[in-house]
N, C-alpha and C positions, 0 to 999 in steps of 0.2 A: 181226318186231319183238324182239329181242335178249332176250333171259332175264337174270333179274333174276340169282338168286341166287350164287356164287361167291364166298360166304364175308359178302358183306357186312350188317355188320350194321344192322338198319334204327334210327333214333335218330332224337330227338326236335330234337335240334341241328339250325342249317344252319352249313356256315363257308364261305367262298371264299377257291378256289385263279386266283391272278392267272395268266398268261403272258405274260413280254414276248420278243421277240425281239434284235433290236440294237438295240444303244445308244450314240448319237452324240454329237459337242460341241453342235452345234449344229442345229434344222431347218432346209433347207433347198428350196428350190423342186424339186431334185432327190428330195426322202425320202418315201420311200416310209409306205401305211398303220401299216405296220405297228415303224416306230421309234420310239424313243424317247428324246429329246434329254436331256444330264442334266437340263436347269432343268425338264419334265416330270417326269422320275422322280424327282425331288429335290421339287418340289410332291405327286405322288402321296403316298409315302413320306409327309411332314409331310403333308397334309389328312388320312391317314390314323392318325398316331400324336395329330392331333389329336380327334380318332375314339376313340380308348384302344384303339386295335386291339393285341394284343397277336401276333408273328410266331412261326408253329410252322413246324417241319422237317416232312421229309416223309415220312420215321419217327413221328414224334407224332401224324402227320395217317396213315399206316398201322394204327395200334397201333389209333388213333381207332373209324373202316372197318370195323376184324374183333373186336374184342374192347371195342368199349366203353368207352376207356379214355378219362377225358375229357379235353379242350381246355381252354383258360383265356379267360375272358370273351372276348367279340370276338378269335374267333380266325381270321388271315388265314393262310394260306399261298403261298409266290412263287416262281413255275417260272420256269425261260428256256429259249428253244428254241436249238437252229441251232448250238450254240457259236464265235459272232460275236468276235469279236477287241473288237470296240469291248466288249462285256460285263466283259473283264480290265480294260482299261483305261480305263471308266467308271466302268462298276455297282460291281464288285465296292471301290473304294474305301469308296464309300458305303454300302457294307452291312456294311468289317472296322469302320471306324467306329461304323454303329449297332447291329452283334452281329445282324444280323437274317439264319436262317437263307434256303437255298433251296438248289436243282436245277435242274443245268445239265442238257441233252437233246441227243446228241451223235450226231451222223449218220458215226461210224468213219471212214469211206470220204475223208471234205477232213479230217482233222485238219490241219492245219496248211496250207491251202489258202491260196495267195496271190491262188488266178485269184478271180475278180472280191471281193468281200468278204470279206477277206481272216480268217480261222478262224483260234482256239486250238490253239499243236505241241500233243505228247504230254508237255515240259519244264512250263508251264502248267498241262494238264491234273493232270499229279502232285503239281504245290507245291497246288490247290485239295485233290488227296482229301487231304493231307499236313498240310492245315492245318482240314480237319473240316468248316468255315463253308458249305460248298456241295459238297452232292451231287452226285458223276458220276450219269450214267441215262445209257439207251439212247435213240436213236431213226433205228433201221433203221441201214444197213449206206453206203447211198447217197439216201434221202430220197425214196422216192418219192412222187410231186405223187399216188396218188390209190390209194390199197393195195387199196381196190376193187372194180381192173381187175384184179390182182395173181391166180395162185390161190394154196391157201392152205400149196402147197410154196414155193411166191416166195415170200411174206412169211414163213413162218417161215423159211429162210435169213436175209434181211436180220434180223430179230430176231434171232437164234444165231447169225448169225458177227459181229456189230456187238456182243453181249455178247458173247462171247469173246473180240474183242479190247481190249477193255476190259478181262476177268478178266486177261487179261496182261499187259496198261502197268501196270495197278492194281498187283495181287497180292488183288486178294480179291473176292465176288461183287458181283454188276450187279444190282439187286433188281429195277427200275423201268424204264418204256418209257414213250415217244409217241408217238403216232399220230402219222407226218407231215401239219402242216394239218390237223390230228385228225379224218382221215377214217380211216374204219373196216368191216368186218360181221361178219358174224359168223365166216366164217374165222378173222379177224386178230383176235380173243379166243381162239378153240382156238387159233390160231400162239402168242400171247403166253404161254397155260399151257404149251402143248409145250415155249419157247422155258425155263422154270423161273421166268419172271418176277414177280414176288409180287405187280404192281400196274399197270396201263397206267392213260395219261392219254386225254382224249377234249377237243375243245374246243366241247361242250356248254352251254352257257351258264346256268348252272344250280349251284347250291350242293352242295358234294360228297358231300351225307348220299341228296342225290335221284338220284345214279344207277344209274346198269341193272344195272351190275355193278363188280366188284372190279375189272377187265379192261375198265374205261370208266369212268371214273372224269373225273367233269366240271370244268373249267377256263374262265374268260372270260380274254377275251382282255383286248391291259388297259386300251384306250379303253374297256373298258365296267366299272371301277372302281366308278365310284358306284353302278350298275347293281347292280353284285354283292354293294358294304354293303347295299344297302338291300334288295334279295331277302334279302339275310340277318337284316339287324338294322335294317329298317325307317329312320328319319331316320339 
């Protein structure tokens, strides 16, 4: 069992953290489970707005979990994984219009890649970083399928090299990490801490305050958004 500790304050609140992946114009027969069409993304945000959700940043969440800083009622945190260009093209304009903060977890070895699904370039990431609405964070270098199959030394290199690359291009510290595919073990937690991250995210489907560690903060995949809301706030 993973140890709790890691300075995670135990609170009476429950905050859902959602993670999205690629955003696409329209769903087709070739779309995968993690794809979210523009209409689906807009619908989720609309339904959360109808429930009077208040969107908070990853920094707000960090201060809440480590210092007990209060979040607004019905707080929800939004995250994105995998640095897809679809985020820049389709999700970002919606987030900008609604002033919704989010965090993008980047696997630095694929920045600018046009192989398979296109990824955002460094120029685009720098643009986001300077604007401030999107917090940039790490998702390792090569996005290993399962970190648990790697040694702690290899995990540490993936995390540290990604952090260094982001810091070199953006010019400031990178504080947050997400484990690829949400898979991690005790070595992952220790590697994340050793690499100098302040907080790391899993994909355990539960409110953030119920996380086993500050280096394994729970997140719901976006298809579970309604369950996430009900787990935190009821109907």
